[in-house]
PyMOL Python script that loads the backbone (N, CA, C, O; Angstrom):
from pymol import cmd

cmd.read_pdbstr("""\
ATOM      1  N   LEU A   1      -0.593   9.127   3.848  1.00  0.00           N
ATOM      2  CA  LEU A   1      -1.900   9.597   4.275  1.00  0.00           C
ATOM      3  C   LEU A   1      -2.484   8.698   5.361  1.00  0.00           C
ATOM      4  O   LEU A   1      -3.034   9.191   6.346  1.00  0.00           O
ATOM      5  N   ARG A   2      -2.368   7.389   5.187  1.00  0.00           N
ATOM      6  CA  ARG A   2      -2.959   6.453   6.158  1.00  0.00           C
ATOM      7  C   ARG A   2      -2.328   6.557   7.525  1.00  0.00           C
ATOM      8  O   ARG A   2      -3.014   6.437   8.540  1.00  0.00           O
ATOM      9  N   ARG A   3      -1.032   6.778   7.563  1.00  0.00           N
ATOM     10  CA  ARG A   3      -0.363   6.852   8.865  1.00  0.00           C
ATOM     11  C   ARG A   3      -0.851   8.042   9.670  1.00  0.00           C
ATOM     12  O   ARG A   3      -1.072   7.933  10.877  1.00  0.00           O
ATOM     13  N   ASP A   4      -1.019   9.178   9.006  1.00  0.00           N
ATOM     14  CA  ASP A   4      -1.456  10.386   9.706  1.00  0.00           C
ATOM     15  C   ASP A   4      -2.943  10.355  10.030  1.00  0.00           C
ATOM     16  O   ASP A   4      -3.357  10.802  11.100  1.00  0.00           O
ATOM     17  N   ASP A   5      -3.740   9.833   9.117  1.00  0.00           N
ATOM     18  CA  ASP A   5      -5.191   9.802   9.309  1.00  0.00           C
ATOM     19  C   ASP A   5      -5.762   8.657   8.464  1.00  0.00           C
ATOM     20  O   ASP A   5      -5.903   8.794   7.249  1.00  0.00           O
ATOM     21  N   PRO A   6      -6.090   7.525   9.109  1.00  0.00           N
ATOM     22  CA  PRO A   6      -6.565   6.355   8.359  1.00  0.00           C
ATOM     23  C   PRO A   6      -7.829   6.593   7.536  1.00  0.00           C
ATOM     24  O   PRO A   6      -8.149   5.801   6.650  1.00  0.00           O
ATOM     25  N   SER A   7      -8.548   7.678   7.824  1.00  0.00           N
ATOM     26  CA  SER A   7      -9.768   7.941   7.049  1.00  0.00           C
ATOM     27  C   SER A   7      -9.463   8.620   5.715  1.00  0.00           C
ATOM     28  O   SER A   7     -10.339   8.716   4.855  1.00  0.00           O
ATOM     29  N   ARG A   8      -8.227   9.091   5.538  1.00  0.00           N
ATOM     30  CA  ARG A   8      -7.862   9.782   4.291  1.00  0.00           C
ATOM     31  C   ARG A   8      -7.469   8.772   3.217  1.00  0.00           C
ATOM     32  O   ARG A   8      -7.079   7.642   3.511  1.00  0.00           O
ATOM     33  N   SER A   9      -7.581   9.207   1.977  1.00  0.00           N
ATOM     34  CA  SER A   9      -7.234   8.334   0.862  1.00  0.00           C
ATOM     35  C   SER A   9      -6.577   9.145  -0.246  1.00  0.00           C
ATOM     36  O   SER A   9      -6.444  10.366  -0.160  1.00  0.00           O
ATOM     37  N   ILE A  10      -6.171   8.431  -1.286  1.00  0.00           N
ATOM     38  CA  ILE A  10      -5.556   9.062  -2.449  1.00  0.00           C
ATOM     39  C   ILE A  10      -6.487  10.113  -3.046  1.00  0.00           C
ATOM     40  O   ILE A  10      -6.031  11.138  -3.553  1.00  0.00           O
ATOM     41  N   GLY A  11      -7.767   9.861  -2.985  1.00  0.00           N
ATOM     42  CA  GLY A  11      -8.739  10.809  -3.519  1.00  0.00           C
ATOM     43  C   GLY A  11      -8.682  12.168  -2.848  1.00  0.00           C
ATOM     44  O   GLY A  11      -9.207  13.146  -3.380  1.00  0.00           O
ATOM     45  N   ASP A  12      -8.040  12.240  -1.668  1.00  0.00           N
ATOM     46  CA  ASP A  12      -7.908  13.508  -0.956  1.00  0.00           C
ATOM     47  C   ASP A  12      -6.751  14.365  -1.473  1.00  0.00           C
ATOM     48  O   ASP A  12      -6.617  15.531  -1.100  1.00  0.00           O
ATOM     49  N   LEU A  13      -5.923  13.779  -2.330  1.00  0.00           N
ATOM     50  CA  LEU A  13      -4.826  14.567  -2.900  1.00  0.00           C
ATOM     51  C   LEU A  13      -5.400  15.619  -3.845  1.00  0.00           C
ATOM     52  O   LEU A  13      -6.365  15.348  -4.560  1.00  0.00           O
ATOM     53  N   PRO A  14      -4.825  16.795  -3.854  1.00  0.00           N
ATOM     54  CA  PRO A  14      -5.327  17.817  -4.769  1.00  0.00           C
ATOM     55  C   PRO A  14      -4.993  17.462  -6.223  1.00  0.00           C
ATOM     56  O   PRO A  14      -3.884  17.020  -6.523  1.00  0.00           O
ATOM     57  N   GLU A  15      -5.943  17.654  -7.098  1.00  0.00           N
ATOM     58  CA  GLU A  15      -5.723  17.353  -8.514  1.00  0.00           C
ATOM     59  C   GLU A  15      -4.569  18.166  -9.074  1.00  0.00           C
ATOM     60  O   GLU A  15      -3.863  17.715  -9.975  1.00  0.00           O
ATOM     61  N   GLU A  16      -4.380  19.362  -8.539  1.00  0.00           N
ATOM     62  CA  GLU A  16      -3.290  20.219  -9.016  1.00  0.00           C
ATOM     63  C   GLU A  16      -1.931  19.542  -8.815  1.00  0.00           C
ATOM     64  O   GLU A  16      -1.026  19.723  -9.629  1.00  0.00           O
ATOM     65  N   LEU A  17      -1.784  18.776  -7.751  1.00  0.00           N
ATOM     66  CA  LEU A  17      -0.534  18.053  -7.495  1.00  0.00           C
ATOM     67  C   LEU A  17      -0.273  17.035  -8.613  1.00  0.00           C
ATOM     68  O   LEU A  17       0.852  16.915  -9.098  1.00  0.00           O
ATOM     69  N   VAL A  18      -1.296  16.321  -9.007  1.00  0.00           N
ATOM     70  CA  VAL A  18      -1.150  15.338 -10.086  1.00  0.00           C
ATOM     71  C   VAL A  18      -0.856  16.053 -11.396  1.00  0.00           C
ATOM     72  O   VAL A  18       0.027  15.638 -12.146  1.00  0.00           O
ATOM     73  N   ARG A  19      -1.582  17.112 -11.673  1.00  0.00           N
ATOM     74  CA  ARG A  19      -1.337  17.876 -12.913  1.00  0.00           C
ATOM     75  C   ARG A  19       0.103  18.406 -12.959  1.00  0.00           C
ATOM     76  O   ARG A  19       0.771  18.317 -13.990  1.00  0.00           O
ATOM     77  N   HIS A  20       0.568  18.954 -11.839  1.00  0.00           N
ATOM     78  CA  HIS A  20       1.936  19.479 -11.776  1.00  0.00           C
ATOM     79  C   HIS A  20       2.948  18.361 -12.023  1.00  0.00           C
ATOM     80  O   HIS A  20       3.912  18.548 -12.764  1.00  0.00           O
ATOM     81  N   THR A  21       2.731  17.206 -11.407  1.00  0.00           N
ATOM     82  CA  THR A  21       3.659  16.085 -11.565  1.00  0.00           C
ATOM     83  C   THR A  21       3.674  15.596 -13.004  1.00  0.00           C
ATOM     84  O   THR A  21       4.744  15.355 -13.564  1.00  0.00           O
ATOM     85  N   LEU A  22       2.505  15.447 -13.610  1.00  0.00           N
ATOM     86  CA  LEU A  22       2.443  15.032 -15.014  1.00  0.00           C
ATOM     87  C   LEU A  22       3.161  16.046 -15.903  1.00  0.00           C
ATOM     88  O   LEU A  22       3.898  15.674 -16.817  1.00  0.00           O
ATOM     89  N   ASP A  23       2.938  17.314 -15.627  1.00  0.00           N
ATOM     90  CA  ASP A  23       3.569  18.364 -16.424  1.00  0.00           C
ATOM     91  C   ASP A  23       5.087  18.356 -16.222  1.00  0.00           C
ATOM     92  O   ASP A  23       5.849  18.453 -17.184  1.00  0.00           O
ATOM     93  N   HIS A  24       5.509  18.242 -14.979  1.00  0.00           N
ATOM     94  CA  HIS A  24       6.938  18.257 -14.669  1.00  0.00           C
ATOM     95  C   HIS A  24       7.685  17.141 -15.405  1.00  0.00           C
ATOM     96  O   HIS A  24       8.787  17.347 -15.914  1.00  0.00           O
ATOM     97  N   PHE A  25       7.073  15.967 -15.451  1.00  0.00           N
ATOM     98  CA  PHE A  25       7.714  14.833 -16.123  1.00  0.00           C
ATOM     99  C   PHE A  25       7.261  14.687 -17.569  1.00  0.00           C
ATOM    100  O   PHE A  25       7.535  13.679 -18.219  1.00  0.00           O
ATOM    101  N   ARG A  26       6.563  15.708 -18.062  1.00  0.00           N
ATOM    102  CA  ARG A  26       6.071  15.737 -19.445  1.00  0.00           C
ATOM    103  C   ARG A  26       5.308  14.461 -19.798  1.00  0.00           C
ATOM    104  O   ARG A  26       5.544  13.828 -20.828  1.00  0.00           O
ATOM    105  N   GLN A  27       4.386  14.111 -18.905  1.00  0.00           N
ATOM    106  CA  GLN A  27       3.635  12.870 -19.078  1.00  0.00           C
ATOM    107  C   GLN A  27       2.167  13.085 -19.436  1.00  0.00           C
ATOM    108  O   GLN A  27       1.466  12.122 -19.745  1.00  0.00           O
ATOM    109  N   GLU A  28       1.699  14.307 -19.401  1.00  0.00           N
ATOM    110  CA  GLU A  28       0.281  14.507 -19.684  1.00  0.00           C
ATOM    111  C   GLU A  28       0.026  14.351 -21.175  1.00  0.00           C
ATOM    112  O   GLU A  28       0.453  15.167 -21.991  1.00  0.00           O
ATOM    113  N   THR A  29      -0.670  13.301 -21.495  1.00  0.00           N
ATOM    114  CA  THR A  29      -1.081  13.007 -22.866  1.00  0.00           C
ATOM    115  C   THR A  29      -2.572  12.710 -22.825  1.00  0.00           C
ATOM    116  O   THR A  29      -3.208  12.799 -21.775  1.00  0.00           O
ATOM    117  N   ARG A  30      -3.111  12.361 -23.965  1.00  0.00           N
ATOM    118  CA  ARG A  30      -4.525  12.007 -23.997  1.00  0.00           C
ATOM    119  C   ARG A  30      -4.813  10.815 -23.102  1.00  0.00           C
ATOM    120  O   ARG A  30      -5.856  10.763 -22.449  1.00  0.00           O
ATOM    121  N   GLU A  31      -3.892   9.852 -23.068  1.00  0.00           N
ATOM    122  CA  GLU A  31      -4.093   8.641 -22.278  1.00  0.00           C
ATOM    123  C   GLU A  31      -3.712   8.835 -20.814  1.00  0.00           C
ATOM    124  O   GLU A  31      -4.182   8.101 -19.945  1.00  0.00           O
ATOM    125  N   MET A  32      -2.871   9.811 -20.544  1.00  0.00           N
ATOM    126  CA  MET A  32      -2.345   9.984 -19.188  1.00  0.00           C
ATOM    127  C   MET A  32      -2.829  11.316 -18.629  1.00  0.00           C
ATOM    128  O   MET A  32      -2.059  12.270 -18.524  1.00  0.00           O
ATOM    129  N   ARG A  33      -4.090  11.373 -18.277  1.00  0.00           N
ATOM    130  CA  ARG A  33      -4.665  12.575 -17.691  1.00  0.00           C
ATOM    131  C   ARG A  33      -4.821  12.364 -16.187  1.00  0.00           C
ATOM    132  O   ARG A  33      -4.767  11.227 -15.719  1.00  0.00           O
ATOM    133  N   PRO A  34      -5.014  13.433 -15.429  1.00  0.00           N
ATOM    134  CA  PRO A  34      -5.168  13.288 -13.980  1.00  0.00           C
ATOM    135  C   PRO A  34      -6.251  12.291 -13.572  1.00  0.00           C
ATOM    136  O   PRO A  34      -6.083  11.574 -12.586  1.00  0.00           O
ATOM    137  N   GLU A  35      -7.344  12.235 -14.302  1.00  0.00           N
ATOM    138  CA  GLU A  35      -8.420  11.307 -13.955  1.00  0.00           C
ATOM    139  C   GLU A  35      -7.932   9.854 -14.036  1.00  0.00           C
ATOM    140  O   GLU A  35      -8.269   9.025 -13.191  1.00  0.00           O
ATOM    141  N   PHE A  36      -7.140   9.569 -15.062  1.00  0.00           N
ATOM    142  CA  PHE A  36      -6.580   8.235 -15.238  1.00  0.00           C
ATOM    143  C   PHE A  36      -5.605   7.907 -14.108  1.00  0.00           C
ATOM    144  O   PHE A  36      -5.608   6.801 -13.567  1.00  0.00           O
ATOM    145  N   VAL A  37      -4.773   8.890 -13.762  1.00  0.00           N
ATOM    146  CA  VAL A  37      -3.790   8.700 -12.690  1.00  0.00           C
ATOM    147  C   VAL A  37      -4.518   8.446 -11.369  1.00  0.00           C
ATOM    148  O   VAL A  37      -4.160   7.529 -10.630  1.00  0.00           O
ATOM    149  N   PHE A  38      -5.533   9.251 -11.072  1.00  0.00           N
ATOM    150  CA  PHE A  38      -6.294   9.041  -9.833  1.00  0.00           C
ATOM    151  C   PHE A  38      -6.929   7.653  -9.800  1.00  0.00           C
ATOM    152  O   PHE A  38      -6.928   6.993  -8.761  1.00  0.00           O
ATOM    153  N   ARG A  39      -7.465   7.214 -10.920  1.00  0.00           N
ATOM    154  CA  ARG A  39      -8.085   5.876 -10.965  1.00  0.00           C
ATOM    155  C   ARG A  39      -7.050   4.799 -10.673  1.00  0.00           C
ATOM    156  O   ARG A  39      -7.304   3.880  -9.895  1.00  0.00           O
ATOM    157  N   MET A  40      -5.877   4.916 -11.299  1.00  0.00           N
ATOM    158  CA  MET A  40      -4.815   3.933 -11.048  1.00  0.00           C
ATOM    159  C   MET A  40      -4.376   3.972  -9.586  1.00  0.00           C
ATOM    160  O   MET A  40      -4.179   2.927  -8.966  1.00  0.00           O
ATOM    161  N   LEU A  41      -4.226   5.165  -9.041  1.00  0.00           N
ATOM    162  CA  LEU A  41      -3.815   5.294  -7.647  1.00  0.00           C
ATOM    163  C   LEU A  41      -4.853   4.711  -6.689  1.00  0.00           C
ATOM    164  O   LEU A  41      -4.493   4.051  -5.715  1.00  0.00           O
ATOM    165  N   ARG A  42      -6.131   4.947  -6.956  1.00  0.00           N
ATOM    166  CA  ARG A  42      -7.185   4.387  -6.103  1.00  0.00           C
ATOM    167  C   ARG A  42      -7.200   2.865  -6.175  1.00  0.00           C
ATOM    168  O   ARG A  42      -7.388   2.198  -5.158  1.00  0.00           O
ATOM    169  N   GLU A  43      -7.002   2.310  -7.377  1.00  0.00           N
ATOM    170  CA  GLU A  43      -6.945   0.856  -7.517  1.00  0.00           C
ATOM    171  C   GLU A  43      -5.772   0.278  -6.726  1.00  0.00           C
ATOM    172  O   GLU A  43      -5.906  -0.743  -6.051  1.00  0.00           O
ATOM    173  N   GLU A  44      -4.629   0.940  -6.819  1.00  0.00           N
ATOM    174  CA  GLU A  44      -3.450   0.483  -6.068  1.00  0.00           C
ATOM    175  C   GLU A  44      -3.682   0.618  -4.563  1.00  0.00           C
ATOM    176  O   GLU A  44      -3.291  -0.253  -3.786  1.00  0.00           O
ATOM    177  N   GLU A  45      -4.310   1.695  -4.168  1.00  0.00           N
ATOM    178  CA  GLU A  45      -4.628   1.891  -2.749  1.00  0.00           C
ATOM    179  C   GLU A  45      -5.565   0.786  -2.254  1.00  0.00           C
ATOM    180  O   GLU A  45      -5.390   0.277  -1.147  1.00  0.00           O
ATOM    181  N   ASP A  46      -6.547   0.418  -3.058  1.00  0.00           N
ATOM    182  CA  ASP A  46      -7.460  -0.673  -2.688  1.00  0.00           C
ATOM    183  C   ASP A  46      -6.711  -1.994  -2.558  1.00  0.00           C
ATOM    184  O   ASP A  46      -6.934  -2.741  -1.605  1.00  0.00           O
ATOM    185  N   ARG A  47      -5.828  -2.287  -3.507  1.00  0.00           N
ATOM    186  CA  ARG A  47      -5.036  -3.523  -3.434  1.00  0.00           C
ATOM    187  C   ARG A  47      -4.165  -3.536  -2.183  1.00  0.00           C
ATOM    188  O   ARG A  47      -4.050  -4.561  -1.510  1.00  0.00           O
ATOM    189  N   PHE A  48      -3.552  -2.396  -1.876  1.00  0.00           N
ATOM    190  CA  PHE A  48      -2.706  -2.316  -0.693  1.00  0.00           C
ATOM    191  C   PHE A  48      -3.545  -2.495   0.578  1.00  0.00           C
ATOM    192  O   PHE A  48      -3.105  -3.152   1.522  1.00  0.00           O
ATOM    193  N   GLY A  49      -4.730  -1.921   0.606  1.00  0.00           N
ATOM    194  CA  GLY A  49      -5.623  -2.095   1.754  1.00  0.00           C
ATOM    195  C   GLY A  49      -5.977  -3.555   1.969  1.00  0.00           C
ATOM    196  O   GLY A  49      -6.027  -4.027   3.106  1.00  0.00           O
ATOM    197  N   ARG A  50      -6.224  -4.270   0.882  1.00  0.00           N
ATOM    198  CA  ARG A  50      -6.522  -5.714   0.995  1.00  0.00           C
ATOM    199  C   ARG A  50      -5.299  -6.477   1.495  1.00  0.00           C
ATOM    200  O   ARG A  50      -5.429  -7.405   2.293  1.00  0.00           O
ATOM    201  N   LEU A  51      -4.108  -6.088   1.026  1.00  0.00           N
ATOM    202  CA  LEU A  51      -2.879  -6.722   1.495  1.00  0.00           C
ATOM    203  C   LEU A  51      -2.700  -6.493   2.995  1.00  0.00           C
ATOM    204  O   LEU A  51      -2.338  -7.417   3.723  1.00  0.00           O
ATOM    205  N   LEU A  52      -2.950  -5.275   3.458  1.00  0.00           N
ATOM    206  CA  LEU A  52      -2.838  -4.981   4.890  1.00  0.00           C
ATOM    207  C   LEU A  52      -3.805  -5.827   5.702  1.00  0.00           C
ATOM    208  O   LEU A  52      -3.430  -6.389   6.731  1.00  0.00           O
ATOM    209  N   GLU A  53      -5.035  -5.917   5.247  1.00  0.00           N
ATOM    210  CA  GLU A  53      -6.035  -6.704   5.980  1.00  0.00           C
ATOM    211  C   GLU A  53      -5.643  -8.178   6.018  1.00  0.00           C
ATOM    212  O   GLU A  53      -5.712  -8.820   7.065  1.00  0.00           O
ATOM    213  N   ARG A  54      -5.236  -8.704   4.874  1.00  0.00           N
ATOM    214  CA  ARG A  54      -4.801 -10.108   4.830  1.00  0.00           C
ATOM    215  C   ARG A  54      -3.584 -10.307   5.734  1.00  0.00           C
ATOM    216  O   ARG A  54      -3.488 -11.310   6.441  1.00  0.00           O
ATOM    217  N   GLY A  55      -2.660  -9.352   5.708  1.00  0.00           N
ATOM    218  CA  GLY A  55      -1.474  -9.444   6.553  1.00  0.00           C
ATOM    219  C   GLY A  55      -1.825  -9.463   8.024  1.00  0.00           C
ATOM    220  O   GLY A  55      -1.260 -10.246   8.788  1.00  0.00           O
ATOM    221  N   ARG A  56      -2.748  -8.614   8.430  1.00  0.00           N
ATOM    222  CA  ARG A  56      -3.176  -8.595   9.836  1.00  0.00           C
ATOM    223  C   ARG A  56      -3.780  -9.933  10.240  1.00  0.00           C
ATOM    224  O   ARG A  56      -3.515 -10.440  11.329  1.00  0.00           O
ATOM    225  N   GLN A  57      -4.586 -10.494   9.363  1.00  0.00           N
ATOM    226  CA  GLN A  57      -5.216 -11.785   9.667  1.00  0.00           C
ATOM    227  C   GLN A  57      -4.173 -12.890   9.792  1.00  0.00           C
ATOM    228  O   GLN A  57      -4.233 -13.704  10.713  1.00  0.00           O
ATOM    229  N   VAL A  58      -3.228 -12.919   8.876  1.00  0.00           N
ATOM    230  CA  VAL A  58      -2.192 -13.952   8.905  1.00  0.00           C
ATOM    231  C   VAL A  58      -1.330 -13.793  10.151  1.00  0.00           C
ATOM    232  O   VAL A  58      -1.029 -14.777  10.826  1.00  0.00           O
ATOM    233  N   LEU A  59      -0.931 -12.563  10.462  1.00  0.00           N
ATOM    234  CA  LEU A  59      -0.059 -12.331  11.615  1.00  0.00           C
ATOM    235  C   LEU A  59      -0.775 -12.556  12.948  1.00  0.00           C
ATOM    236  O   LEU A  59      -0.120 -12.667  13.984  1.00  0.00           O
ATOM    237  N   ALA A  60      -2.095 -12.623  12.937  1.00  0.00           N
ATOM    238  CA  ALA A  60      -2.852 -12.892  14.166  1.00  0.00           C
ATOM    239  C   ALA A  60      -2.815 -14.382  14.526  1.00  0.00           C
ATOM    240  O   ALA A  60      -3.179 -14.754  15.641  1.00  0.00           O
ATOM    241  N   ARG A  61      -2.385 -15.221  13.608  1.00  0.00           N
ATOM    242  CA  ARG A  61      -2.300 -16.656  13.885  1.00  0.00           C
ATOM    243  C   ARG A  61      -1.273 -16.918  14.984  1.00  0.00           C
ATOM    244  O   ARG A  61      -0.268 -16.217  15.098  1.00  0.00           O
ATOM    245  N   ALA A  62      -1.547 -17.936  15.781  1.00  0.00           N
ATOM    246  CA  ALA A  62      -0.669 -18.282  16.907  1.00  0.00           C
ATOM    247  C   ALA A  62       0.774 -18.492  16.458  1.00  0.00           C
ATOM    248  O   ALA A  62       1.709 -18.131  17.173  1.00  0.00           O
ATOM    249  N   ARG A  63       0.953 -19.069  15.286  1.00  0.00           N
ATOM    250  CA  ARG A  63       2.295 -19.359  14.768  1.00  0.00           C
ATOM    251  C   ARG A  63       3.182 -18.111  14.707  1.00  0.00           C
ATOM    252  O   ARG A  63       4.401 -18.208  14.847  1.00  0.00           O
ATOM    253  N   PHE A  64       2.576 -16.952  14.501  1.00  0.00           N
ATOM    254  CA  PHE A  64       3.344 -15.729  14.282  1.00  0.00           C
ATOM    255  C   PHE A  64       3.307 -14.776  15.477  1.00  0.00           C
ATOM    256  O   PHE A  64       3.636 -13.600  15.330  1.00  0.00           O
ATOM    257  N   GLN A  65       2.918 -15.255  16.643  1.00  0.00           N
ATOM    258  CA  GLN A  65       2.812 -14.378  17.806  1.00  0.00           C
ATOM    259  C   GLN A  65       4.152 -14.092  18.465  1.00  0.00           C
ATOM    260  O   GLN A  65       4.336 -13.010  19.022  1.00  0.00           O
ATOM    261  N   GLY A  66       5.070 -15.004  18.421  1.00  0.00           N
ATOM    262  CA  GLY A  66       6.379 -14.793  19.037  1.00  0.00           C
ATOM    263  C   GLY A  66       7.354 -14.192  18.055  1.00  0.00           C
ATOM    264  O   GLY A  66       6.960 -13.661  17.017  1.00  0.00           O
ATOM    265  N   PRO A  67       8.627 -14.276  18.386  1.00  0.00           N
ATOM    266  CA  PRO A  67       9.651 -13.787  17.456  1.00  0.00           C
ATOM    267  C   PRO A  67       9.598 -14.554  16.133  1.00  0.00           C
ATOM    268  O   PRO A  67       9.344 -15.758  16.116  1.00  0.00           O
ATOM    269  N   LEU A  68       9.836 -13.860  15.049  1.00  0.00           N
ATOM    270  CA  LEU A  68       9.782 -14.482  13.731  1.00  0.00           C
ATOM    271  C   LEU A  68      11.176 -14.895  13.281  1.00  0.00           C
ATOM    272  O   LEU A  68      12.149 -14.163  13.461  1.00  0.00           O
ATOM    273  N   SER A  69      11.248 -16.061  12.703  1.00  0.00           N
ATOM    274  CA  SER A  69      12.513 -16.555  12.157  1.00  0.00           C
ATOM    275  C   SER A  69      12.641 -16.096  10.703  1.00  0.00           C
ATOM    276  O   SER A  69      11.689 -15.592  10.107  1.00  0.00           O
ATOM    277  N   GLU A  70      13.823 -16.280  10.156  1.00  0.00           N
ATOM    278  CA  GLU A  70      14.012 -15.978   8.735  1.00  0.00           C
ATOM    279  C   GLU A  70      13.078 -16.828   7.884  1.00  0.00           C
ATOM    280  O   GLU A  70      12.552 -16.363   6.873  1.00  0.00           O
ATOM    281  N   GLU A  71      12.879 -18.055   8.292  1.00  0.00           N
ATOM    282  CA  GLU A  71      11.957 -18.944   7.573  1.00  0.00           C
ATOM    283  C   GLU A  71      10.539 -18.372   7.590  1.00  0.00           C
ATOM    284  O   GLU A  71       9.835 -18.438   6.582  1.00  0.00           O
ATOM    285  N   ASP A  72      10.115 -17.810   8.725  1.00  0.00           N
ATOM    286  CA  ASP A  72       8.791 -17.180   8.808  1.00  0.00           C
ATOM    287  C   ASP A  72       8.690 -16.001   7.842  1.00  0.00           C
ATOM    288  O   ASP A  72       7.700 -15.863   7.123  1.00  0.00           O
ATOM    289  N   PHE A  73       9.724 -15.147   7.830  1.00  0.00           N
ATOM    290  CA  PHE A  73       9.704 -13.997   6.923  1.00  0.00           C
ATOM    291  C   PHE A  73       9.627 -14.445   5.462  1.00  0.00           C
ATOM    292  O   PHE A  73       8.894 -13.859   4.665  1.00  0.00           O
ATOM    293  N   HIS A  74      10.379 -15.475   5.121  1.00  0.00           N
ATOM    294  CA  HIS A  74      10.338 -15.987   3.744  1.00  0.00           C
ATOM    295  C   HIS A  74       8.964 -16.555   3.419  1.00  0.00           C
ATOM    296  O   HIS A  74       8.431 -16.302   2.339  1.00  0.00           O
ATOM    297  N   TYR A  75       8.390 -17.313   4.331  1.00  0.00           N
ATOM    298  CA  TYR A  75       7.057 -17.886   4.125  1.00  0.00           C
ATOM    299  C   TYR A  75       6.033 -16.761   3.932  1.00  0.00           C
ATOM    300  O   TYR A  75       5.235 -16.802   2.996  1.00  0.00           O
ATOM    301  N   LEU A  76       6.056 -15.769   4.809  1.00  0.00           N
ATOM    302  CA  LEU A  76       5.087 -14.674   4.728  1.00  0.00           C
ATOM    303  C   LEU A  76       5.231 -13.884   3.433  1.00  0.00           C
ATOM    304  O   LEU A  76       4.239 -13.416   2.873  1.00  0.00           O
ATOM    305  N   HIS A  77       6.448 -13.737   2.963  1.00  0.00           N
ATOM    306  CA  HIS A  77       6.657 -13.021   1.703  1.00  0.00           C
ATOM    307  C   HIS A  77       6.238 -13.878   0.510  1.00  0.00           C
ATOM    308  O   HIS A  77       5.473 -13.432  -0.346  1.00  0.00           O
ATOM    309  N   ASP A  78       6.742 -15.104   0.461  1.00  0.00           N
ATOM    310  CA  ASP A  78       6.489 -15.952  -0.708  1.00  0.00           C
ATOM    311  C   ASP A  78       5.036 -16.395  -0.810  1.00  0.00           C
ATOM    312  O   ASP A  78       4.495 -16.491  -1.911  1.00  0.00           O
ATOM    313  N   THR A  79       4.406 -16.664   0.314  1.00  0.00           N
ATOM    314  CA  THR A  79       3.036 -17.190   0.303  1.00  0.00           C
ATOM    315  C   THR A  79       1.988 -16.081   0.335  1.00  0.00           C
ATOM    316  O   THR A  79       0.953 -16.188  -0.322  1.00  0.00           O
ATOM    317  N   HIS A  80       2.247 -15.029   1.086  1.00  0.00           N
ATOM    318  CA  HIS A  80       1.231 -13.996   1.293  1.00  0.00           C
ATOM    319  C   HIS A  80       1.605 -12.637   0.716  1.00  0.00           C
ATOM    320  O   HIS A  80       0.808 -11.701   0.786  1.00  0.00           O
ATOM    321  N   GLY A  81       2.805 -12.510   0.148  1.00  0.00           N
ATOM    322  CA  GLY A  81       3.206 -11.245  -0.470  1.00  0.00           C
ATOM    323  C   GLY A  81       3.530 -10.144   0.523  1.00  0.00           C
ATOM    324  O   GLY A  81       3.456  -8.963   0.186  1.00  0.00           O
ATOM    325  N   LEU A  82       3.890 -10.520   1.748  1.00  0.00           N
ATOM    326  CA  LEU A  82       4.167  -9.535   2.783  1.00  0.00           C
ATOM    327  C   LEU A  82       5.675  -9.305   2.911  1.00  0.00           C
ATOM    328  O   LEU A  82       6.391 -10.197   3.365  1.00  0.00           O
ATOM    329  N   PRO A  83       6.164  -8.140   2.524  1.00  0.00           N
ATOM    330  CA  PRO A  83       7.592  -7.863   2.689  1.00  0.00           C
ATOM    331  C   PRO A  83       7.939  -7.643   4.166  1.00  0.00           C
ATOM    332  O   PRO A  83       7.079  -7.296   4.975  1.00  0.00           O
ATOM    333  N   ARG A  84       9.180  -7.847   4.485  1.00  0.00           N
ATOM    334  CA  ARG A  84       9.663  -7.749   5.867  1.00  0.00           C
ATOM    335  C   ARG A  84       9.272  -6.412   6.520  1.00  0.00           C
ATOM    336  O   ARG A  84       8.809  -6.397   7.660  1.00  0.00           O
ATOM    337  N   GLU A  85       9.454  -5.303   5.812  1.00  0.00           N
ATOM    338  CA  GLU A  85       9.154  -3.991   6.384  1.00  0.00           C
ATOM    339  C   GLU A  85       7.679  -3.875   6.752  1.00  0.00           C
ATOM    340  O   GLU A  85       7.341  -3.291   7.782  1.00  0.00           O
ATOM    341  N   LEU A  86       6.800  -4.425   5.919  1.00  0.00           N
ATOM    342  CA  LEU A  86       5.376  -4.370   6.195  1.00  0.00           C
ATOM    343  C   LEU A  86       5.032  -5.265   7.382  1.00  0.00           C
ATOM    344  O   LEU A  86       4.224  -4.888   8.231  1.00  0.00           O
ATOM    345  N   ILE A  87       5.636  -6.437   7.443  1.00  0.00           N
ATOM    346  CA  ILE A  87       5.410  -7.343   8.574  1.00  0.00           C
ATOM    347  C   ILE A  87       5.802  -6.655   9.871  1.00  0.00           C
ATOM    348  O   ILE A  87       5.051  -6.677  10.846  1.00  0.00           O
ATOM    349  N   THR A  88       6.966  -6.053   9.881  1.00  0.00           N
ATOM    350  CA  THR A  88       7.447  -5.347  11.070  1.00  0.00           C
ATOM    351  C   THR A  88       6.510  -4.224  11.445  1.00  0.00           C
ATOM    352  O   THR A  88       6.190  -4.047  12.620  1.00  0.00           O
ATOM    353  N   SER A  89       6.066  -3.463  10.461  1.00  0.00           N
ATOM    354  CA  SER A  89       5.155  -2.353  10.709  1.00  0.00           C
ATOM    355  C   SER A  89       3.822  -2.830  11.267  1.00  0.00           C
ATOM    356  O   SER A  89       3.293  -2.224  12.199  1.00  0.00           O
ATOM    357  N   LEU A  90       3.269  -3.905  10.713  1.00  0.00           N
ATOM    358  CA  LEU A  90       1.995  -4.434  11.192  1.00  0.00           C
ATOM    359  C   LEU A  90       2.107  -4.963  12.617  1.00  0.00           C
ATOM    360  O   LEU A  90       1.175  -4.822  13.409  1.00  0.00           O
ATOM    361  N   ARG A  91       3.227  -5.562  12.939  1.00  0.00           N
ATOM    362  CA  ARG A  91       3.414  -6.100  14.295  1.00  0.00           C
ATOM    363  C   ARG A  91       3.598  -4.986  15.316  1.00  0.00           C
ATOM    364  O   ARG A  91       3.218  -5.140  16.477  1.00  0.00           O
ATOM    365  N   GLU A  92       4.175  -3.870  14.896  1.00  0.00           N
ATOM    366  CA  GLU A  92       4.378  -2.740  15.817  1.00  0.00           C
ATOM    367  C   GLU A  92       3.084  -1.961  16.043  1.00  0.00           C
ATOM    368  O   GLU A  92       2.848  -1.435  17.131  1.00  0.00           O
ATOM    369  N   GLY A  93       2.256  -1.891  15.013  1.00  0.00           N
ATOM    370  CA  GLY A  93       1.073  -1.043  15.100  1.00  0.00           C
ATOM    371  C   GLY A  93      -0.149  -1.815  15.300  1.00  0.00           C
ATOM    372  O   GLY A  93      -1.233  -1.240  15.394  1.00  0.00           O
TER     373      GLY A  93
END
""", "prot")
cmd.dss("prot")
cmd.show_as("cartoon", "prot")
cmd.util.cbc("prot")
cmd.orient("prot")
């Protein structure tokens, strides 16, 4: 959703999609209702948004402006939780 339109969020997904998925995997129980799934998804989306923002700030440092070494990738992952694919994506976009 973010790639196509950064203003969109998990909350824009149709509830019917979540209901269908829960039903398909036989997961709809009292504890696992669409409202619960949406809440979990929104929380995860918020955490990911914070990771992206932190990643952008870290990658803006002078140290990370040129080509990155394997040591840089390991540091960024181990210290800041940024996987290589996300680092590459943030640097491209």
